[in-house]
MIMI-20345 format. One record per residue: x negated, y negated, z of N, C-alpha, C in turn. Coordinates in steps of 0.05 Angstrom, whole numbers, padded with zeros to 5 digits, always signed. Layout:
// residues N
XYZXYZXYZ;...
//
This chain:
// residues 107
+01864-02099+00177+01867-02086+00152+01872-02056+00155;+01858-02044+00175+01861-02016+00180+01890-02009+00187;+01902-02026+00203+01929-02021+00212+01950-02023+00190;+01945-02042+00171+01963-02044+00148+01962-02019+00131;+01938-02009+00126+01934-01985+00110+01948-01961+00124;+01944-01959+00150+01957-01937+00165+01987-01939+00165;+01997-01964+00167+02026-01968+00166+02037-01960+00138;+02023-01968+00117+02032-01961+00090+02032-01930+00086;+02011-01917+00095+02010-01888+00093+02033-01875+00108;+02039-01885+00132+02061-01874+00148+02088-01878+00134;+02092-01902+00123+02117-01908+00109+02121-01890+00085;+02100-01888+00068+02102-01872+00044+02103-01842+00049;+02089-01833+00069+02090-01804+00075+02117-01797+00088;+02128-01815+00103+02154-01810+00115+02176-01810+00095;+02175-01828+00076+02196-01830+00056+02195-01806+00037;+02171-01796+00030+02170-01774+00012+02178-01748+00026;+02174-01746+00052+02182-01722+00067+02212-01720+00068;+02226-01743+00068+02254-01743+00070+02268-01739+00043;+02253-01743+00021+02265-01740-00005+02273-01711-00011;+02296-01708-00023+02305-01681-00030+02303-01677-00060;+02299-01653-00068+02297-01646-00096+02325-01647-00109;+02325-01654-00135+02350-01651-00149+02359-01622-00149;+02385-01618-00150+02396-01591-00148+02412-01585-00174;+02414-01560-00180+02428-01552-00204+02452-01534-00197;+02474-01540-00209+02499-01525-00204+02512-01516-00230;+02522-01492-00229+02537-01480-00252+02563-01495-00256;+02575-01494-00279+02601-01508-00283+02623-01499-00264;+02621-01474-00254+02641-01465-00234+02634-01473-00205;+02612-01488-00202+02604-01497-00175+02583-01480-00161;+02575-01458-00174+02555-01440-00162+02528-01455-00160;+02516-01455-00136+02490-01468-00132+02469-01451-00146;+02452-01463-00162+02431-01449-00177+02403-01456-00169;+02399-01472-00148+02373-01478-00138+02364-01507-00139;+02340-01512-00128+02328-01538-00129+02310-01541-00153;+02312-01564-00166+02294-01569-00189+02269-01583-00180;+02249-01567-00174+02223-01578-00166+02202-01557-00174;+02177-01564-00171+02155-01546-00179+02142-01532-00155;+02156-01533-00132+02145-01521-00107+02150-01491-00108;+02129-01476-00112+02131-01446-00113+02136-01434-00086;+02134-01450-00064+02138-01439-00037+02166-01446-00026;+02180-01463-00040+02208-01470-00032+02226-01446-00038;+02239-01435-00018+02255-01411-00023+02279-01416-00042;+02287-01442-00045+02309-01448-00063+02300-01460-00089;+02275-01460-00095+02264-01473-00119+02268-01454-00143;+02273-01466-00166+02274-01451-00191+02246-01444-00200;+02226-01455-00187+02198-01449-00194+02186-01427-00176;+02201-01417-00157+02191-01396-00139+02197-01369-00153;+02176-01356-00163+02181-01331-00178+02191-01308-00161;+02190-01311-00135+02200-01289-00117+02225-01297-00103;+02235-01321-00108+02259-01330-00094+02285-01324-00110;+02307-01327-00096+02333-01321-00108+02339-01337-00133;+02329-01362-00134+02336-01379-00156+02314-01382-00177;+02291-01371-00172+02269-01373-00191+02261-01346-00203;+02270-01325-00191+02262-01298-00201+02275-01292-00228;+02259-01279-00245+02270-01272-00271+02289-01248-00270;+02293-01237-00246+02311-01214-00242+02336-01221-00227;+02338-01245-00216+02361-01253-00200+02384-01261-00219;+02408-01252-00213+02431-01258-00230+02438-01288-00231;+02431-01303-00210+02437-01332-00210+02413-01349-00216;+02393-01338-00230+02370-01353-00236+02371-01363-00265;+02362-01388-00269+02361-01399-00296+02336-01387-00310;+02320-01372-00296+02296-01359-00308+02301-01331-00316;+02325-01321-00312+02332-01293-00320+02342-01293-00349;+02326-01282-00367+02333-01283-00395+02358-01266-00402;+02367-01250-00384+02391-01233-00389+02415-01242-00372;+02411-01263-00356+02432-01272-00338+02450-01293-00351;+02471-01299-00338+02491-01318-00348+02479-01347-00350;+02461-01354-00333+02451-01381-00332+02423-01384-00345;+02411-01362-00354+02384-01364-00366+02382-01352-00394;+02402-01338-00402+02402-01325-00428+02403-01345-00451;+02388-01341-00472+02390-01360-00495+02416-01357-00510;+02433-01337-00503+02458-01332-00517+02483-01339-00501;+02480-01343-00475+02503-01349-00458+02512-01378-00461;+02538-01382-00463+02548-01409-00466+02544-01426-00440;+02537-01413-00418+02533-01428-00392+02503-01430-00385;+02486-01425-00404+02458-01425-00399+02444-01451-00405;+02423-01457-00389+02406-01480-00395+02387-01475-00418;+02384-01450-00426+02366-01442-00447+02379-01437-00474;+02404-01442-00477+02418-01439-00502+02419-01465-00517;+02404-01468-00538+02403-01494-00552+02429-01501-00566;+02448-01482-00569+02473-01487-00583+02497-01489-00564;+02492-01487-00538+02514-01489-00519+02525-01517-00517;+02550-01518-00512+02563-01544-00507+02552-01555-00481;+02541-01579-00480+02529-01590-00456+02549-01591-00432;+02574-01593-00438+02594-01594-00416+02598-01567-00403;+02588-01545-00416+02591-01519-00404+02565-01510-00391;+02544-01525-00393+02518-01518-00381+02516-01528-00352;+02498-01517-00336+02495-01527-00308+02490-01557-00307;+02498-01568-00284+02495-01597-00279+02474-01602-00259;+02461-01625-00262+02440-01634-00243+02452-01655-00225;+02447-01651-00198+02457-01670-00178+02433-01679-00162;+02432-01705-00157+02411-01717-00141+02422-01723-00114;+02413-01708-00093+02425-01711-00066+02424-01738-00054;+02402-01754-00059+02400-01780-00047+02423-01798-00054;+02431-01796-00079+02453-01813-00088+02480-01800-00084;+02480-01774-00080+02504-01759-00077+02520-01757-00102;+02509-01766-00124+02524-01766-00149+02513-01746-00169;+02528-01744-00190+02522-01727-00212+02502-01741-00230;+02481-01727-00238+02460-01739-00254+02463-01733-00284;+02470-01709-00291+02472-01703-00319+02473-01673-00324;+02474-01666-00350+02475-01638-00358+02446-01628-00361;+02443-01602-00356+02416-01591-00357+02409-01579-00384;+02429-01575-00401+02424-01563-00427+02410-01582-00446;+02401-01571-00468+02388-01587-00488+02399-01578-00515;+02397-01594-00535+02406-01586-00561+02382-01580-00578;+02383-01559-00593+02361-01550-00610+02361-01563-00637;+02379-01581-00643+02380-01594-00669+02387-01623-00666;
//
């Protein structure tokens, strides 16, 4: 029984280590970071000191004055009135496919 438990732990820990975070891309193809909550991932939108998570970075969805984070920009994830086709897209690397739009509608 010990060996089965160890094998299951090895399988699940190995598969989670290989999993990649979903990624976000601007409509023009600009990479905007990894969508995860890891504050230590240098490419995470949750890293407040990283290029993609900083509120001061021009390519951050967390920059309230930037093209991708402003509530007024048509290319922003934070604009509730933006056309979803103009907002950044989410891509899941495991499937290699497009997952959906990142914008939301406020009404």
